[in-house]
C-alpha positions as CSV (number, residue, x, y, z in Angstrom):
1,M,82.7,96.9,267.3
2,G,82.0,99.3,264.5
3,V,83.4,100.2,261.1
4,Y,86.5,101.9,262.4
5,D,87.3,99.1,264.8
6,V,88.0,96.4,262.1
7,P,90.9,96.4,259.6
8,S,89.8,98.4,256.5
9,K,91.5,95.9,254.2
10,Y,89.2,93.1,255.3
11,L,86.1,95.3,255.5
12,I,86.6,96.5,251.9
13,E,87.1,92.9,250.7
14,E,83.8,91.8,252.4
15,I,81.9,94.8,250.9
16,A,83.3,94.0,247.5
17,E,82.0,90.5,247.7
18,K,78.6,91.8,248.7
19,I,78.5,94.4,245.9
20,K,79.5,91.7,243.4
21,T,76.2,90.0,243.8
22,E,74.2,93.2,243.4
23,I,75.9,95.4,240.8
24,E,77.1,94.4,237.3
25,Q,80.3,95.9,236.2
26,P,80.5,97.6,232.8
27,D,82.0,95.6,229.8
28,F,84.9,98.0,229.2
29,I,86.4,97.5,232.7
30,G,88.3,94.4,231.7
31,F,90.3,96.4,229.1
32,I,91.4,99.6,230.9
33,K,93.9,100.7,233.4
34,S,92.8,102.4,236.7
35,G,94.8,105.5,235.8
36,V,97.4,107.1,233.6
37,H,100.1,106.5,236.3
38,K,99.8,102.7,236.0
39,E,101.8,100.8,233.4
40,R,99.4,97.8,233.3
41,A,95.8,97.0,233.9
42,P,95.0,95.6,237.4
43,Q,95.8,91.9,237.9
44,R,92.6,91.2,239.9
45,E,89.5,90.5,237.9
46,D,87.2,92.0,240.5
47,W,89.2,95.2,241.0
48,F,86.2,97.4,240.0
49,Y,84.2,96.0,242.9
50,V,87.1,96.6,245.3
51,R,87.3,100.2,244.0
52,M,83.5,100.6,244.6
53,A,83.9,99.2,248.2
54,S,86.8,101.5,248.8
55,I,84.7,104.5,247.6
56,L,82.0,103.6,250.1
57,Y,84.6,103.4,252.9
58,R,86.1,106.8,251.8
59,T,82.6,108.3,251.8
60,L,82.1,107.2,255.4
61,K,85.4,108.7,256.4
62,W,85.1,112.0,254.4
63,N,81.3,112.5,254.7
64,V,81.1,114.1,251.2
65,I,83.0,112.9,248.2
66,G,83.5,114.2,244.7
67,T,85.1,112.7,241.6
68,E,88.1,115.1,241.6
69,R,88.9,114.4,245.2
70,L,88.7,110.7,244.6
71,R,90.9,111.0,241.5
72,S,93.5,112.6,243.6
73,Y,93.2,110.0,246.3
74,Y,93.6,107.0,243.9
75,G,96.2,108.7,241.8
76,G,99.9,108.0,242.0
77,R,103.4,108.7,240.6
78,K,103.8,108.4,236.8
79,R,107.2,106.9,236.0
80,R,108.9,108.7,233.1
81,G,112.1,106.8,232.6
82,V,115.2,108.7,233.6
83,K,113.2,111.9,234.1
84,T,111.7,112.7,237.5
85,E,108.3,111.2,238.4
86,H,105.2,113.3,238.4
87,F,101.9,112.9,240.2
88,R,98.9,111.9,238.0
89,K,95.3,111.6,239.0
90,A,93.4,108.3,238.6
91,S,90.9,107.7,235.8
92,G,87.8,109.9,236.2
93,K,85.5,107.7,234.2
94,V,86.1,104.7,236.4
95,I,85.4,106.7,239.5
96,R,82.4,108.4,238.0
97,I,80.9,105.1,236.8
98,A,81.5,103.5,240.2
99,V,79.8,106.4,242.0
100,Q,76.8,106.3,239.6
101,K,76.4,102.6,240.1
102,L,76.5,103.0,243.9
103,E,74.0,105.8,243.7
104,E,71.6,103.7,241.5
105,K,71.7,101.0,244.2
106,G,70.9,103.5,246.9
107,Y,74.2,103.5,248.8
108,L,75.1,107.1,247.9
109,E,73.0,110.2,247.3
110,K,73.6,113.7,246.0
111,A,74.8,116.2,248.6
112,K,74.3,119.9,248.6
113,P,75.9,122.0,247.2
114,R,77.8,119.3,245.3
115,G,79.3,115.8,245.7
116,R,77.8,112.6,247.1
117,K,77.2,111.4,250.6
118,L,76.4,108.0,252.2
119,T,72.7,107.1,252.7
120,G,71.2,105.1,255.5
121,K,71.3,102.0,253.4
122,G,75.1,102.5,252.7
123,K,75.8,103.0,256.5
124,K,73.8,99.8,257.2
125,L,75.8,97.9,254.6
126,L,79.1,99.1,256.2
127,N,78.0,98.2,259.7
128,E,76.7,94.7,258.7
129,M,80.0,94.0,256.9
130,S,82.0,95.2,259.9
131,K,80.2,92.7,262.1
132,I,80.9,89.9,259.6
133,V,84.6,90.9,259.6
134,E,84.7,91.0,263.4
135,K,83.1,87.5,263.5
136,G,85.7,86.3,260.8
137,I,88.6,87.7,262.9
138,K,87.4,85.8,266.0
139,E,87.0,82.6,263.9
140,G,90.4,83.0,262.4
141,K,89.1,83.5,258.8
142,Y,91.6,86.2,258.0
143,D,95.2,84.9,258.2
144,K,97.8,87.3,257.0
145,K,100.4,84.6,256.3
146,D,98.2,82.6,253.9
147,K,97.1,85.7,252.0
148,T,100.7,86.9,251.7
149,K,101.9,83.6,250.4
150,K,99.0,83.4,247.9
151,D,99.8,87.0,246.7
152,M,103.5,86.1,246.4
153,K,102.7,83.0,244.5
154,Q,100.5,84.9,242.0
155,A,103.2,87.6,241.6
156,K,105.8,85.0,240.9
157,E,103.6,83.4,238.3
158,V,103.0,86.7,236.6
159,H,106.8,87.5,236.7
160,D,107.6,84.1,235.2
161,A,105.1,84.6,232.4
162,L,106.6,88.0,231.6
163,K,110.1,86.5,231.5
164,K,108.9,83.9,229.0
165,Q,107.6,86.7,226.8
166,E,110.9,88.5,226.6
167,T,113.0,87.9,223.5
168,P,116.4,86.5,224.1
169,R,119.3,88.8,223.5
170,K,122.0,87.9,221.1
171,E,125.1,86.7,222.9
172,E,127.9,89.2,222.4
173,G,131.1,87.5,221.5
174,G,134.3,88.6,223.1
175,K,137.8,88.9,221.6
176,K,139.4,85.7,220.4
């Protein structure tokens, strides 16, 4: 099995775990959103590593990547209240920093005339991780139900915490 034969979700998670040991994330990552279209910062603490892993996977699929193309890919709809939604690109600085960090580690290199492409080291990392994912699937490491329950539990905790922060409204009295 190769990179395209395993589920990308699990592959990106494994790559993120591997990158976490090699690359240090910048200090400002904990304080920013991933784009203008998002209302809140990401809930996951390791979201920057997941983004870097996703960029590696995108590079394999697209051959050559650039910041603008990735900004469009990771962008989304900006909610504007009662007005219609508009598409907004993702944060360019986050993507630029991620690409530069991956280039420093040797997973990406500059392409001609512009952009970045995957190096042999990057392809090797993707292939190794796909073998680990394949092995994990055979062993039953990846169980969709457990992951979904865990995500639902975390979402419920966040929802409850936000409800507690809301200020109680004054009860409106009816006619007597």
